[in-house]
C-alpha positions in Angstrom: 4.1 -45.9 -159.6 4.1 -42.1 -160.1 6.2 -39.7 -158.2 4.2 -40.1 -155.0 3.1 -43.2 -153.3 -0.4 -41.7 -152.7 -2.6 -44.0 -154.7 -3.9 -45.8 -151.7 -5.5 -42.5 -150.7 -7.3 -42.0 -154.0 -10.9 -42.9 -154.0 -12.3 -45.4 -156.4 -14.0 -42.6 -158.2 -10.8 -40.8 -158.6 -9.1 -43.8 -160.1 -11.8 -44.4 -162.7 -11.4 -42.0 -165.6 -14.1 -41.4 -168.1 -12.2 -42.4 -171.2 -14.1 -42.2 -174.5 -12.1 -45.0 -176.0 -14.6 -47.5 -177.3 -15.9 -46.8 -180.8 -19.6 -47.2 -181.1 -20.8 -49.7 -183.7 -20.6 -48.3 -187.2 -22.9 -49.4 -190.0 -20.9 -51.1 -192.7 -22.1 -48.9 -195.6 -20.1 -50.7 -198.4 -17.6 -53.3 -199.1 -14.8 -50.7 -199.2 -15.5 -49.8 -195.6 -16.7 -53.0 -194.1 -13.5 -55.1 -194.6 -11.0 -52.6 -193.1 -13.4 -51.7 -190.3 -14.0 -55.3 -189.2 -10.2 -56.0 -189.5 -9.5 -52.9 -187.5 -11.9 -53.9 -184.7 -10.5 -57.5 -184.6 -6.9 -56.1 -184.4 -7.9 -53.6 -181.7 -9.5 -56.4 -179.6 -6.2 -58.2 -179.8 -4.3 -55.0 -178.9 -2.5 -55.3 -182.2 -2.0 -51.5 -182.6 0.0 -51.6 -185.8 -2.6 -53.6 -187.7 -5.5 -51.7 -186.1 -4.0 -48.3 -187.0 -3.5 -49.4 -190.6 -7.0 -50.7 -191.0 -8.6 -47.8 -189.2 -6.9 -45.4 -191.6 -8.3 -47.4 -194.6 -11.7 -47.4 -193.0 -11.6 -43.6 -192.4 -10.7 -43.1 -196.1 -13.7 -45.2 -197.1 -16.0 -43.5 -194.6 -14.6 -40.0 -193.8 -16.2 -37.9 -191.1 -17.1 -40.8 -188.8 -16.2 -39.5 -185.3 -16.2 -42.8 -183.5 -14.0 -44.3 -186.1 -11.5 -41.5 -185.8 -11.4 -41.8 -182.0 -10.6 -45.5 -182.3 -7.9 -44.7 -184.9 -6.4 -42.1 -182.5 -6.2 -44.7 -179.7 -4.6 -47.3 -182.0 -2.0 -44.8 -183.3 -1.1 -43.8 -179.8 -0.7 -47.5 -178.8 1.5 -48.0 -181.9 3.6 -45.0 -180.7 2.8 -42.8 -183.7 1.6 -39.7 -181.8 2.2 -37.5 -184.9 -0.2 -39.8 -186.9 -2.7 -39.7 -184.0 -2.5 -35.9 -184.1 -3.3 -35.8 -187.8 -6.5 -37.9 -187.2 -7.3 -35.8 -184.1 -7.3 -32.7 -186.3 -9.8 -34.3 -188.7 -11.9 -35.2 -185.7 -11.9 -31.7 -184.4 -12.7 -30.2 -187.9 -15.7 -32.6 -188.1 -17.0 -31.1 -184.8 -16.0 -33.9 -182.5 -15.4 -33.6 -178.7 -13.3 -36.3 -177.1 -10.9 -36.3 -174.1 -8.2 -38.3 -175.7 -8.4 -36.4 -179.0 -8.0 -33.2 -177.0 -5.0 -34.6 -175.1 -3.3 -35.6 -178.4 -3.8 -32.1 -179.9 -2.5 -30.5 -176.7 0.6 -32.7 -176.9 1.2 -31.9 -180.5 1.0 -28.2 -179.9 3.3 -28.5 -176.9 5.8 -30.5 -178.9 5.9 -27.5 -181.3 6.5 -25.1 -178.5 3.0 -23.8 -178.1 1.0 -23.8 -174.8 -2.2 -21.9 -175.6 -4.4 -24.9 -175.9 -3.1 -26.6 -172.7 -3.2 -23.3 -170.8 -7.0 -23.1 -171.1 -8.8 -24.0 -167.9 -10.9 -27.2 -168.1 -14.3 -27.5 -166.5 -14.1 -31.3 -166.4 -14.4 -32.4 -162.7 -14.8 -36.2 -163.2 -12.3 -38.7 -161.9 -8.7 -37.7 -162.4 -9.5 -35.1 -164.9 -8.9 -32.2 -162.5 -5.4 -33.7 -161.7 -4.5 -34.1 -165.4 -6.1 -30.9 -166.6 -5.1 -28.8 -163.7 -1.4 -29.7 -163.6 -1.1 -29.6 -167.4 -2.7 -26.1 -167.3 -0.2 -25.0 -164.6 2.8 -26.1 -166.6 1.4 -24.6 -169.8 1.0 -21.3 -168.0 4.6 -21.6 -166.9 5.5 -22.3 -170.5 3.9 -19.0 -171.5 5.9 -17.2 -168.8 2.9 -16.6 -166.6 4.3 -17.7 -163.3 1.7 -16.1 -161.0 -1.1 -17.7 -163.0 0.7 -21.1 -162.9 1.0 -20.7 -159.1 -2.8 -20.1 -158.9 -3.4 -23.2 -161.1 -1.2 -25.3 -158.7 -3.2 -23.9 -155.8 -6.5 -25.0 -157.4 -5.3 -28.6 -157.8 -3.8 -28.6 -154.3 -7.2 -27.6 -152.9 -8.5 -31.1 -153.8 -7.5 -33.3 -150.9 -6.7 -36.4 -152.9 -4.5 -34.4 -155.3 -2.7 -32.1 -152.9 0.5 -33.9 -152.7 0.7 -34.3 -156.4 0.2 -30.6 -156.8 2.9 -29.7 -154.3 5.3 -32.1 -155.9 4.8 -30.5 -159.3 5.0 -27.0 -157.8 8.4 -28.0 -156.4 9.5 -29.2 -159.9 8.2 -25.9 -161.4 10.3 -23.9 -158.9 13.4 -26.0 -159.7 12.7 -25.4 -163.4 13.1 -21.6 -163.0 16.1 -22.1 -160.7 14.5 -21.7 -157.3 16.1 -24.7 -155.7 15.7 -23.4 -152.2 11.9 -23.2 -152.7 11.8 -26.6 -154.3 13.7 -28.2 -151.5 11.5 -26.6 -148.9 8.5 -28.3 -150.5 10.1 -31.7 -151.1 11.5 -31.8 -147.6 8.1 -31.2 -146.1 9.0 -27.8 -144.6 6.4 -25.8 -146.6 3.3 -28.0 -146.9 4.1 -30.9 -144.7 5.6 -34.3 -145.5 5.3 -35.7 -149.0 5.6 -39.4 -149.6 8.0 -39.6 -152.5 8.6 -42.5 -154.8 12.1 -43.3 -156.1 11.6 -40.9 -159.0 10.6 -38.1 -156.5 13.7 -38.9 -154.5 15.8 -38.6 -157.6 14.4 -35.1 -158.1 15.0 -34.1 -154.5 18.6 -35.4 -154.5 19.4 -33.5 -157.7 18.0 -30.3 -156.1 20.0 -30.9 -152.9 23.1 -31.3 -155.0 22.5 -27.9 -156.7 22.4 -26.4 -153.2 25.8 -28.0 -152.5 24.3 -30.3 -149.9 26.0 -33.4 -151.4 26.2 -35.3 -148.1 22.4 -34.9 -147.6 21.7 -36.0 -151.1 23.8 -39.1 -150.7 22.2 -39.9 -147.4 18.8 -39.6 -149.0 19.8 -41.8 -151.8 21.3 -44.4 -149.5 18.1 -44.6 -147.4 16.0 -45.1 -150.5 18.2 -47.7 -152.2 18.5 -49.7 -149.1 14.9 -50.7 -149.7 15.2 -51.7 -153.3 17.3 -51.2 -156.5 16.9 -48.2 -158.8 19.3 -47.7 -161.7 18.8 -44.0 -161.7 19.4 -43.5 -158.0 22.4 -45.8 -158.0 23.9 -43.8 -160.9 23.2 -40.5 -159.2 24.7 -41.8 -155.9 27.8 -43.0 -157.7 28.4 -39.6 -159.3 27.9 -37.7 -156.1 30.3 -40.0 -154.3 32.8 -39.4 -157.0 32.7 -35.7 -156.3 30.6 -34.7 -159.3 27.8 -32.2 -159.1 25.4 -33.3 -161.9 23.5 -30.6 -163.7 19.9 -30.5 -162.7 18.0 -32.2 -165.6 15.1 -33.8 -163.9 12.5 -31.4 -165.3 13.9 -28.3 -167.1 11.0 -27.0 -169.1 7.2 -26.8 -169.2 7.2 -29.4 -172.0 9.1 -31.8 -169.7 6.7 -30.8 -166.8 3.7 -31.9 -168.8 5.4 -35.2 -169.7 6.0 -35.8 -166.0 2.3 -35.1 -165.3 1.3 -37.7 -167.9 3.8 -40.2 -166.6 2.6 -39.7 -163.0 -1.0 -40.3 -164.1 0.1 -43.5 -165.9 1.7 -44.6 -162.6 -1.5 -43.9 -160.7 -3.6 -45.9 -163.2 -1.2 -48.7 -163.7 -2.7 -51.9 -162.3 -6.0 -50.0 -161.5 -7.5 -49.8 -165.0 -7.1 -51.5 -168.3 -3.5 -51.4 -169.6 -4.5 -49.8 -172.9 -5.7 -46.8 -170.9 -2.4 -46.6 -169.0 -0.5 -46.9 -172.3 -2.0 -43.8 -173.7 -0.5 -41.6 -171.0 2.9 -43.4 -171.0 3.2 -43.1 -174.8 2.4 -39.4 -174.9 4.7 -38.7 -172.0 7.5 -40.4 -173.9 6.6 -38.5 -177.1 6.9 -35.2 -175.3 10.2 -36.2 -173.7 12.0 -38.8 -175.7 14.7 -39.2 -173.0 12.1 -40.2 -170.4 13.3 -43.7 -169.8 10.8 -44.6 -167.1 7.9 -43.8 -169.5 9.5 -45.9 -172.3 10.0 -48.8 -169.8 6.4 -48.6 -168.7 5.2 -48.6 -172.3 7.4 -51.5 -173.1 6.2 -53.5 -170.1 2.6 -52.8 -170.9 3.0 -53.9 -174.5 4.9 -57.0 -173.4 2.0 -57.9 -171.1 -0.3 -57.5 -174.1 1.9 -59.8 -176.1 2.7 -57.0 -178.5 6.3 -58.1 -178.6 7.5 -56.1 -181.7 6.2 -52.9 -180.3 7.6 -53.7 -176.8 11.0 -54.4 -178.2 11.0 -51.1 -180.1 10.0 -49.3 -176.8 12.8 -51.0 -174.9 15.2 -50.1 -177.7 14.3 -46.4 -177.5 16.3 -46.1 -174.3 19.7 -44.5 -174.8 22.9 -46.5 -174.2 24.0 -43.7 -171.9 20.8 -43.9 -169.7 21.1 -45.6 -166.3 18.2 -47.8 -167.3 19.8 -49.1 -170.4 20.8 -52.4 -169.0 17.3 -53.1 -167.6 15.9 -52.1 -171.0 18.1 -54.4 -172.9 17.3 -57.3 -170.5 13.6 -56.5 -171.2 14.2 -56.4 -174.9 15.9 -59.7 -174.9 13.1 -61.3 -172.9 10.6 -59.8 -175.3 12.4 -61.1 -178.4 12.5 -64.5 -176.8 8.8 -64.4 -176.2 8.3 -63.5 -179.8 10.2 -66.7 -180.7 13.2 -64.8 -181.9 15.6 -66.7 -179.7 18.7 -66.0 -181.8 18.0 -62.2 -181.6 17.5 -62.5 -177.8 20.9 -64.2 -177.4 22.5 -61.6 -179.7 21.2 -58.8 -177.5 22.4 -60.4 -174.3 25.8 -61.4 -175.8 26.4 -57.8 -176.8 25.3 -56.6 -173.4 27.7 -59.0 -171.7 30.5 -57.4 -173.7 29.5 -53.8 -173.1 28.5 -54.2 -169.5 30.5 -57.2 -168.6 30.9 -56.2 -165.0 27.2 -56.8 -164.1 26.5 -60.3 -162.8 22.8 -60.1 -163.6 23.6 -59.7 -167.3 25.6 -63.0 -167.4 23.0 -64.7 -165.3 20.3 -63.7 -167.8 22.5 -64.8 -170.7 23.0 -68.1 -169.0 19.3 -68.6 -168.5 18.6 -67.8 -172.1 21.3 -70.0 -173.4 20.1 -72.8 -171.2 16.6 -72.4 -172.6 17.9 -72.6 -176.2 20.0 -75.7 -175.5 23.4 -74.1 -175.6 24.6 -75.9 -172.4 28.3 -75.1 -172.7 27.5 -71.4 -173.3 25.1 -71.4 -170.3 27.8 -73.0 -168.0 30.3 -70.3 -169.1 27.8 -67.4 -168.5 26.8 -68.7 -165.0 30.4 -69.2 -164.1 31.2 -65.6 -165.0 28.3 -64.4 -162.9 29.5 -66.4 -159.9 33.0 -64.9 -160.3 31.6 -61.4 -160.4 29.4 -61.9 -157.3 32.3 -63.4 -155.3 32.6 -66.5 -153.2 30.1 -66.8 -150.4 27.6 -64.3 -151.8 24.2 -65.7 -150.8 22.5 -64.6 -154.0 24.7 -67.1 -155.7 22.5 -70.0 -154.7 20.2 -69.3 -157.6 23.1 -69.4 -160.0 24.6 -72.6 -158.6 21.1 -74.1 -158.8 20.7 -73.1 -162.4 24.1 -74.3 -163.4 23.5 -77.6 -161.6 20.4 -78.1 -163.7 22.5 -77.7 -166.9 25.1 -80.1 -165.6 22.4 -82.6 -164.9 21.1 -82.2 -168.4 24.6 -82.9 -169.7 24.8 -86.0 -167.6 27.7 -84.4 -165.6 26.3 -85.7 -162.3 29.4 -85.0 -160.2 29.4 -81.3 -161.1 25.6 -81.2 -160.8 25.7 -82.6 -157.2 28.6 -80.2 -156.3 26.6 -77.2 -157.5 23.4 -78.2 -155.8 25.1 -78.9 -152.5 26.9 -75.5 -152.7 23.5 -73.9 -153.4 22.1 -75.6 -150.3 25.0 -74.3 -148.2 24.0 -70.8 -149.2 20.2 -71.4 -148.9 19.6 -74.3 -146.5 16.4 -76.3 -146.9 15.5 -74.6 -150.2 12.8 -77.0 -151.4 13.4 -76.8 -155.1 17.1 -77.6 -154.7 16.3 -80.4 -152.3 13.8 -81.8 -154.7 16.0 -81.6 -157.7 19.0 -83.1 -156.1 17.0 -85.8 -154.3 15.2 -86.8 -157.4 18.4 -86.9 -159.4 20.0 -89.2 -156.8 16.9 -91.4 -157.0 17.2 -91.6 -160.8 20.9 -92.6 -160.4 19.9 -95.2 -157.8 22.5 -93.8 -155.4 22.4 -92.3 -151.8 18.7 -93.2 -151.6 18.4 -92.8 -147.9 19.8 -89.3 -148.1 17.6 -88.6 -151.2 14.5 -89.6 -149.2 15.4 -87.3 -146.4 16.0 -84.4 -148.8 12.6 -84.9 -150.5 10.8 -85.3 -147.2 12.3 -82.0 -146.1 11.3 -80.4 -149.4 7.7 -81.6 -148.9 7.6 -80.1 -145.4 8.9 -76.8 -146.8 6.5 -76.7 -149.8 3.7 -79.2 -149.2 1.5 -77.8 -152.1 4.1 -78.5 -154.8 2.9 -81.3 -157.0 6.3 -81.9 -158.4 8.0 -82.2 -155.0 5.2 -84.5 -153.8 5.6 -86.6 -156.9 9.3 -86.9 -156.1 8.4 -88.2 -152.6 6.1 -90.9 -154.0 8.6 -91.8 -156.7 11.5 -92.4 -154.3 9.2 -94.7 -152.2 8.6 -96.5 -155.5 12.4 -96.7 -156.2 13.0 -98.1 -152.7 10.3 -100.7 -153.3 8.1 -99.3 -150.6 5.1 -99.3 -153.0 2.3 -99.1 -150.4 3.9 -95.9 -148.9 4.2 -94.5 -152.4 0.4 -94.5 -153.0 -0.7 -91.6 -150.8 1.9 -89.0 -151.9 1.5 -90.0 -155.6 -2.3 -89.6 -155.4 -1.7 -86.3 -153.8 0.7 -85.2 -156.6 -2.0 -86.0 -159.2 -4.5 -83.9 -157.2 -2.0 -81.0 -157.4 -1.0 -81.6 -161.0 -4.0 -83.4 -162.6 -3.0 -82.9 -166.2 0.7 -83.6 -165.9 1.6 -86.7 -168.0 4.6 -87.8 -166.0 2.8 -87.6 -162.6 -0.1 -89.6 -164.0 2.3 -92.1 -165.4 4.1 -92.4 -162.1 0.8 -93.0 -160.3 0.0 -95.8 -162.8 3.3 -97.5 -162.0 2.6 -97.3 -158.3 -0.9 -98.7 -158.7 0.5 -101.6 -160.8 3.0 -102.5 -158.1 0.3 -102.7 -155.4 -1.9 -104.9 -157.5 -4.3 -102.2 -158.7 -3.8 -103.1 -162.3 -7.0 -101.7 -163.8 -6.5 -98.4 -162.1 -2.9 -98.4 -163.3 -4.1 -98.8 -166.9 -6.6 -96.0 -166.4 -3.8 -93.6 -165.2 -1.5 -94.6 -168.1 -4.3 -93.8 -170.6 -4.8 -90.4 -168.8 -1.1 -89.8 -169.1 -1.2 -90.5 -172.8 -4.1 -88.0 -173.2 -1.9 -85.2 -171.9 0.6 -85.6 -174.8 3.9 -86.7 -173.1 7.2 -86.7 -175.0 7.2 -89.4 -177.7 9.7 -91.6 -175.9 7.6 -91.5 -172.8 4.4 -92.1 -174.8 5.9 -95.2 -176.5 6.9 -96.6 -173.1 3.3 -96.0 -171.8 1.8 -97.7 -174.8 4.1 -100.6 -174.2 3.0 -100.9 -170.6 -0.7 -100.8 -171.7 0.0 -103.6 -174.1 2.2 -105.9 -172.1 2.1 -104.7 -168.5 4.7 -103.0 -166.4 6.5 -106.2 -165.3 7.4 -107.1 -168.8 8.6 -103.6 -169.7 10.8 -103.5 -166.6 12.2 -107.0 -167.3 13.2 -105.9 -170.8 14.8 -102.7 -169.5 16.7 -104.6 -166.9 17.9 -107.1 -169.5 19.0 -104.2 -171.8 20.9 -102.5 -168.9 22.8 -105.8 -168.1 23.7 -106.2 -171.8 24.9 -102.6 -172.0 27.0 -103.0 -168.8 28.5 -106.3 -170.1 29.4 -104.6 -173.4 31.0 -101.7 -171.5 33.0 -104.1 -169.4 
C-alpha cells in the first residue's frame, strides 16, 4: 500500500497506466544482433533482468539506434537495480529522437539524483491513467526543490482538483510543509483540520507521529501509534513508539528534501499499482524510489518481495540485503533474505543468515522460530529443537501464540522417534488452541501408527474432520484409523473421499488400495496401487507397493508381522 488507503476509490482507468514497456518485434538483421536479441527477449520473458540487461546491451551495440530495443533495455536495467545504467541507455534513446514515459522517468530521476530539478519541474500534458498523479506530484516536489514554493503549491492544487487524487495531493502537501519546517501546517492537513479526514496507511501514520513529536505533542503521537499498531505490526511504528516512550524526540526525517519527496511519490504509486497490474510495472517505481532514496527501506522491501515472487532470488536477496542494520525493518529484511536464499537452494546460506540474526537480535522470538523452521527443513533436528525451545522461553509460558511452536517442535520430535516428547508438545499445543485440526490430525495419526490409544485417536481425527472437512490429509487419517481398527467397511467412504481431495497423492492412493483389498475388492486395490506408483512415492514405499502387486497385501502383512515378532524376540 502507499501512504493512503485510497485505492478502492480509484477507477479502473486510473489504475491502468499506459506503460510503453513491450518492445515491438525487431528484424534480426544479422547474426551479431539476432543471438543477443533473442536471448534478451527470452530472459525478459522469464523476468531474468540481469541476463536480459546484458544481452540487450549487446544487441544495442550490434543494432544502435533501435528505439524499441533501448526501451526494453531500460526496463531490464531498472529491474536489475542498475538505474545509472538505465539512464545511460535512456540518454541514447533521447538522442535518437525517442519519446517514452519510462525513459523520461529515468532521465528525471538521474537529474534529481544529481541535484537538478529542471526536467521534473516541467508541467506534463499527459492526462491518461495515473500520469497526472505521478507527473503532477513530481512537478510539485521539483518546484519545491528549485525554491519555488508558491508554484509548488499551485501544482499540488492542480492534482488535488482531481477527485481520485485529492487525498494523495494533500498528503504530499503536508510532507512538503514539514520539509520546510511548517509542522503546524503539516499537522493541520494530516489531522483532517484543513481539508477533511485523510485515511492514512501505517507509513502516513509514521509521518504524522513524527510531526506531532516535533510539536512537543508526544502523548498524542504515542496514542496515534498505539491505535495503529493495535491493528497490526509495523517495525517502523513500534520503533518510533519505543523511542517516544523512552522520552526521546526523534529528529524529523520522514521526508526532508525534494529528492526524498519524489522518492515518496514513486513509492506511493508502486503501492497503488501493487496487486493491480503486472509486478514488473510495480517494480519500476519501487526500484527508482529506492535509487533516489537509498535508505527507503519500504521501497527496498517491496522490490525484494516482487523479485522473490518472480523467482529472481539473487536480485531479491540483494534488495533485502540493502536495508541497513540500524533500520527498524532490518530483522524483517533478513528473514526475507533467508527465505529467498532457501528458495534459491542455498540452504546453508539461509541458515547462516538466521544464525547470525539469532545472535544479533536474540531477544526476538520470531527469529528463533524461523531458524527452527529452516533447520527442521534442512534435517538438523537437534538444532531445530533448540531454536524452538528458545522461542518458547522468550514468549513465556501460557502465551497462546506458542501453539504453533509447540506443534512444530512436536513434528520434529516425531521425526526423531521421540514419541513421548512429541505427544507432550502436541497436547500442550491443543491446550493453547483447542480443536485445532492439524494438531488433532497429526497427533491422532501418530497414535494410530504407534497402535496406542486408538479410541482417543479416532475421536481426535473425527473432530479434525469436522473442523476441516475439505482436508484430504485429515480425511485420509480418518479412513486409515478405521483400517487400523479393523473396521474396513467404515474405512471405504472416507478413504475414497480423501482420494477425491488428493487425487495424485501416492500415499492416499496406496491407502485406498489397502482398504479395497481388505473388503474383497482386490482388482480395484491393484488399480489404486498402480496409480500410487505412477505418482512416484518414496522408494521404500514404492518397493512395498510393488510387492503387494506381486504377492497381495495378505502376504506382505504376514511377512511384516513375522519380522516384527522376530525383532521383538531379539530385543527381549
